[in-house]
C-alpha positions in Angstrom: 0.0 -0.1 0.0 2.6 2.3 0.7 4.3 1.8 -2.4 1.0 2.0 -4.7 0.6 5.7 -2.6 4.1 6.8 -3.2 3.5 5.9 -7.0 0.1 7.6 -7.1 1.4 10.8 -4.7 4.9 11.1 -7.6 2.4 10.8 -10.5 0.4 13.7 -9.4 3.2 15.7 -8.1 4.7 15.3 -12.0 1.1 16.4 -13.5 0.8 19.3 -11.5 4.8 20.2 -12.3 4.3 19.1 -16.0 7.5 16.9 -15.5 5.5 13.2 -17.3 8.3 11.0 -17.5 10.7 12.9 -16.9 13.3 12.7 -13.4 14.0 16.2 -12.1 16.5 16.3 -9.4 15.8 19.8 -8.4 12.6 21.0 -9.5 13.9 24.9 -8.0 17.2 24.8 -9.9 17.7 26.6 -13.3 17.9 23.1 -15.0 14.9 21.5 -13.1 12.7 24.6 -13.7 13.5 24.6 -17.3 13.2 20.7 -17.8 9.5 21.2 -16.7 8.9 24.5 -18.7 10.4 22.5 -21.3 7.9 19.1 -20.7 5.0 21.7 -20.4 5.8 23.2 -23.8 5.7 20.0 -25.2 2.6 18.9 -23.6 1.2 22.2 -25.5 0.2 23.7 -22.0 1.5 26.9 -23.3 0.5 29.4 -20.8 1.9 27.4 -18.0 5.1 27.2 -19.9 5.2 30.5 -20.4 5.0 31.0 -16.6 7.4 28.9 -15.8 9.9 29.8 -18.1 9.7 33.3 -16.9 10.0 31.9 -13.3 13.2 30.8 -14.3 14.2 34.1 -15.5 13.3 35.9 -12.7 14.9 33.2 -10.1 18.1 32.8 -12.0 18.7 35.3 -14.3 22.5 35.0 -14.9 21.8 31.2 -15.5 22.7 29.5 -18.9 19.1 28.6 -18.8 17.8 32.2 -18.8 18.4 33.1 -22.2 17.2 30.2 -23.6 14.1 30.9 -21.7 13.6 34.2 -22.9 13.6 32.5 -26.5 11.0 30.1 -25.9 8.8 32.0 -24.4 8.7 34.2 -28.1 8.8 30.6 -29.5 5.7 29.9 -27.8 3.9 33.1 -28.9 4.4 31.7 -32.4 3.2 28.3 -31.8 0.1 29.8 -30.6 -0.3 32.0 -33.3 -0.3 35.2 -31.0 1.7 36.9 -33.7 1.8 40.5 -32.2 3.3 38.8 -28.9 5.9 36.8 -31.0 7.1 40.0 -32.8 7.5 42.2 -29.5 9.0 39.0 -27.6 11.9 38.3 -30.5 12.7 42.1 -31.2 13.4 42.4 -27.0 15.5 39.2 -27.3 17.4 40.4 -30.1 17.4 44.2 -28.8 18.8 42.8 -25.5 21.5 39.9 -27.1 22.7 41.7 -30.1 25.5 39.3 -30.8 23.4 36.3 -29.7 24.2 33.1 -32.3 20.9 32.3 -33.5 20.1 36.2 -34.1 19.4 34.8 -37.7 16.8 32.8 -36.6 15.2 35.3 -34.3 15.6 38.1 -37.1 13.6 35.7 -39.2 11.1 34.6 -36.8 10.3 38.3 -36.6 10.1 39.1 -40.3 7.3 35.8 -40.0 5.4 37.1 -37.2 4.4 40.3 -39.1 4.2 38.2 -42.6 1.7 35.9 -40.8 -0.4 39.3 -39.5 -1.3 39.8 -43.7 -4.9 39.3 -44.1 -5.7 37.1 -46.9 -6.8 40.1 -49.4 -5.2 43.3 -50.6 -8.0 45.4 -50.1 -7.5 45.4 -46.2 -4.4 46.9 -44.1 -1.1 45.1 -45.1 0.7 47.9 -42.8 2.8 44.4 -41.4 4.3 44.2 -45.0 6.4 47.0 -44.7 8.5 45.3 -40.8 7.9 42.0 -42.8 10.1 43.1 -45.7 12.6 45.1 -43.6 13.1 41.9 -41.6 13.5 39.9 -44.1 16.0 42.3 -45.7 18.0 42.0 -43.0 18.1 38.2 -42.5 19.8 38.9 -46.2 22.2 41.7 -46.0 23.3 40.4 -42.6 22.8 36.8 -42.7 23.6 35.4 -46.2 24.5 32.0 -45.2 21.9 31.4 -43.2 19.6 28.6 -43.5 16.4 31.1 -43.7 18.3 33.6 -46.6 16.8 31.7 -49.3 12.7 31.9 -47.5 13.2 35.1 -46.7 14.0 36.2 -50.2 10.7 34.6 -51.0 8.7 36.0 -48.3 9.7 39.2 -48.8 8.8 39.1 -52.4 5.3 37.9 -51.6 5.1 41.3 -49.4 6.6 43.4 -52.3 4.0 41.8 -54.9 0.9 42.3 -52.3 2.3 45.5 -51.6 2.2 46.3 -55.7 -1.1 45.0 -55.9 -2.7 46.9 -53.5 -1.5 49.8 -55.2 -2.9 49.1 -58.7 -6.0 48.1 -56.8 -6.5 51.4 -55.7 -5.1 52.9 -59.1 -7.8 51.4 -60.9 -10.4 52.2 -57.9 -9.7 55.8 -59.6 -9.5 54.9 -63.2 -12.5 53.6 -63.3 -14.0 56.1 -61.8 -12.5 59.0 -63.9 -10.9 60.4 -61.1 -7.4 60.7 -63.4 -5.5 62.9 -61.3 -5.5 60.5 -58.3 -5.3 57.5 -60.5 -2.3 59.1 -62.6 -0.3 59.8 -58.9 -0.6 56.0 -58.2 -0.1 54.6 -61.5 3.1 56.3 -61.4 4.2 55.5 -58.1 3.5 51.7 -59.4 6.1 51.9 -62.1 8.3 53.9 -59.5 8.3 51.9 -56.5 7.4 48.3 -57.9 9.2 47.8 -61.1 9.5 45.0 -62.6 7.0 43.3 -61.1 4.3 42.2 -64.0 2.2 45.6 -63.7 4.3 47.7 -65.5 2.5 47.7 -69.0 -0.8 48.3 -67.6 0.3 51.0 -65.0 2.4 53.2 -68.2 -0.8 52.5 -70.3 -3.1 53.9 -68.0 -0.9 56.5 -66.7 -0.6 58.2 -70.2 -4.5 57.7 -70.6 -4.7 59.7 -67.1 -2.3 62.1 -68.2 -4.1 63.0 -71.3 -7.5 63.0 -69.7 -5.9 65.6 -67.3 -4.6 67.9 -70.1 -0.6 66.5 -69.8 0.0 65.9 -72.9 3.4 65.7 -72.8 3.4 63.7 -69.6 0.4 61.3 -71.6 3.1 60.9 -74.7 6.0 60.0 -72.3 4.4 57.2 -70.8 2.6 55.5 -73.8 5.7 55.8 -75.8 7.7 54.2 -72.9 5.2 51.5 -72.8 5.5 50.8 -77.1 9.3 50.8 -76.7 9.3 47.9 -73.7 6.4 46.0 -74.6 5.6 46.4 -78.5 3.7 43.5 -79.0 2.3 43.4 -75.5 -1.7 43.6 -74.8 -2.1 47.3 -74.2 0.4 48.2 -77.7 -2.4 48.5 -79.7 -4.2 50.4 -77.6 -1.3 52.8 -76.7 -0.6 53.7 -80.8 -4.6 54.1 -80.6 -4.2 56.7 -77.6 -1.4 58.4 -79.3 -3.3 59.2 -82.4 -6.5 60.4 -80.5 -4.7 62.6 -77.9 -2.2 63.8 -80.0 -5.1 65.1 -82.2 -6.8 67.3 -79.6 
């Protein structure tokens, strides 16, 4: 009976501590607290894991486990898809540990935290894209040999494409409503900020038409001639030639 009672007691204590099958010699030591928190994380008891990792950091701030616990808290926020919190946690880690050997990973995770805040459609707020692009670029420039380098490039380009599509969306919103002065600014911004993103042909044509419609003949001709030079056989080339004849005779 004593053996059975002791076994049951041990199981209850382990469950409360989150230690499952691992043995913790001293649950109040830095190592012991880390193992308990680590097991809680594995068991997806995320809030308890965060609490235990933070407790470790407070009780053993100079332990080698404290820095790792700080990073693990950021990772747990990311696992929970609490991306605002993970972005903040990763950034704080980086600020406090600027020379940490895993800062390529941390910077990449900062970028992903912003990337994962982006909406599924371009007609909504894309503000997180700018912060994501900045962090992805840092991975490219500062960690060129990192395992996250290629993925950072890919994700960065996805962000840029979304911003370009948003600019085109707004430009076309004005264009189809004959608000040509606002459309012209947006199409020219698209050409300047997002070149070679597959939108240049449409942007040049509609920038030209917008300029013509606002009485800026020289500006309109510049865009249309650039269109015909760059895309001589493009889908807008015929319309561009017609525009030169139509507006040139005015």
